N, C-alpha and C positions, 0 to 999 in steps of 0.2 A: 175432165176441167171442169166443167161445168159446177159438178159435184165439190170438185176441191175447192172452186171460189166460195159456193155457198157456205163452206164448212169455216171456211176464214174469215167470211161476214158474219156469221154466229157467232164465231169465237170470239171477235172482236166488239160483235155489243154485250156477250155478257163482262167482257174485262171492263167495258165503259159502262154500265151498269155497277158492278160491282166495286170500280173507283167514285162513283158519285155517290154509293149509299156509303162506302168510309169516310166520304169526304163529308156527311149530312150528320157522322155521327158526331157528340160534343164531346170532345176532346179535355179530361181534367187529371191530367198526370199527376198532381197532388192527392184529389180523391180519390184515386187508385192505389194509390202508396198508402194510403191512409185506411180504405177496405181491404187491401192484402195484409198487410201490418197486424188490422183486429182479424180477421181470420185466423191466419198464423197465432196469434196470441191465444185463441180462444180454440183451436183445434183441440179434437176428441174433449171437449168439454158440453156439448151441445145433446145433454140427456134427455130433457125433457118436453118429451114428441115431437122434437125436432127433426129436420130430416139429414140423411148425411150428404158428405161436401158433395158426391158424385151426383148428387140430384140437386143440387142448389145449382150445380155449373151449369146442367142440363137447363133448369129454369131461364137463366140465365143468357144460355144460349140459340136457345126459342122465340127470346123475348128480344135480343138483338138481332139475328137473323131475320125478322120478321119485320124489324120497327114500331113494335107494340108499343102504344104510348096512356091506355090506359089498362089498370089490372088492380083485381081484385083479388085479395086472400081470405076464406075461410078457414081460419083456424089458425092463429098469429104462433101461438106457444111463445117462448120468448125471443124470436125474432130471426131464424137462423136462414131459413127461406128467404124471410121478406129483405134481409139485407143483400142476399144475390138478385131477388126482382128488382129491388131499387136504385141495385146499384147500376142493372142495365138500364133503367128506366133512366137514370141519371144520363144514359148516352143518348135515350133518343129523345128528350126532352117530354117522358111521360111522369107519371104519379101513380103510385100506389093506393088503393082504401087496404085496408087491414081490420081483420075481425077477431076478439078475442071475448069469450064470456066470463075469464077468470081474471080477477084486481091483481091476484101476486105475478102472474103471469105476462099481465097486460105492461105493469109497470117495470117489467125488468126487461120487456122487450123496449119500449122507450130508454130505459137507458143503455140498449146497445145501440140502439138507430143512434142515439146520440154521438157515441163515442167513435163508432164506426163512418160518423160523418152525414148520414143519410139524411138526417130527420127532416128536410125541406122536401124531400120525394115524397114522405109515405103519410100518410092521416091514417091513424091509428086508432082505433074505434074498440072502447069498452062495451060489448051488447050482446047480447043473444044473436046470433046469427039468424036461426031460425026464421026470427019477425022480420031482420033486418034486410037480408038478402032479398026479401019481396019489396021492402019499402025503398030501395035503392033505385035510381032510372036509369043510370047509364048512361052512353054504351060504352061497353068492354070491350077490348079486342083481347086483353088475354086474362084467364082465369086458372085460380089453384085452388082446390079444396083439400082441403087435410083437417076436418073439424073431424067429429063423431060420425062415424062409417054408416052406420044405418041411416043418416039422413044425406048420403051421397048423391041418390036417383032426385030426391027432395031439393036438393042447390042445386042442381043439374038444369030441374023444371023451373025453377023459378027465374035461372040467370041465360036460359036458352034464347028468350025473344030479346034479350038487352045487348048479347053477344054478337059482335058487329060479322056478316058475314066477309073470311078470309080468318077472323080469329079464332082462337085457340083454349078448350076447354082442359083442365091438366086435373090430373085426383090420384092421391099419393096413396102406397100402401096397396096397389091395385096389382095384381099379377095375373100373368097368362102365360102357362104352361105348356100352352099346346093344343093340337085337335083332342077333343075330348074334356077338357079342363073344365070343372067350372066353377072354382073357387067357395067363397064361403059370406055369409054375412052380407052388407050393405055390400061391401066391395063386389062382391060378385051380380049383383042384382044389377045395381049401377050397371056395368061393364058390358053384361048381355044385353042392357034397356039401348045405352048407349052406341051399340053396336047393329043393333036393329034399325037403327036410323041413318036412310037413305040418303038425308044430305050431310052427315060426316062421317070423314075419313079417321078411326081410331087404329093405334097401333099401340104396344103395351115395351115400356124399355124395365127389363126385369135386372140391371145392374148396378142399381142401388137398391132403395125401400121398394120399389116397384112406381114404378109412372104412368100412369093410360095419358095416352096424346091426342086429343079428340079436334081434329080440326073440320072449320062451320064452311061448308062447300059453299051452301047453298040457303036462302031462309027456310025452304020445305024441300 
């Protein structure tokens, strides 16, 4: 009987917590409709080093689920992942800093953000991420790395002190094919490194373009 009552109590707490969180999200049906239309109209057109939609949805879900508010994207490209991230941040009341070194991609991303109605949630910077990431003060609770793969480990090391406990560092084009798999290049070096850290819990989602997801459990 006690066990049954305990289960009921836990279930009630979970329902109340989920309900409170749902109520805390910023609902904007007009913006939702605009973003969905923009993504639908541009489906299959994200060729320039952008993430597939399945990964964009995953980034969105991580941010909304954890109520993240301060996000950093390293590698804007023309803005597909930034749209998913900023859309999620519009729900939580947050903002995205996104960086790209290429002026053509940067300008195209700015236009895409404008058309999607998300410009107010995005601080897009034309810069060399190798230097700018070091200079940013943070703190951040969400990071998405999708720039030069050989620099993934460096980006992680530079952002780790600025990532809040409970925050999440994600990286694209990272695969884990199971036991014994070592991968190649900077992605493999990064994945081996972050998996060795006792204060991070890392998994890899292989459904889209390969996405590593590392939650920071403690400072050290």
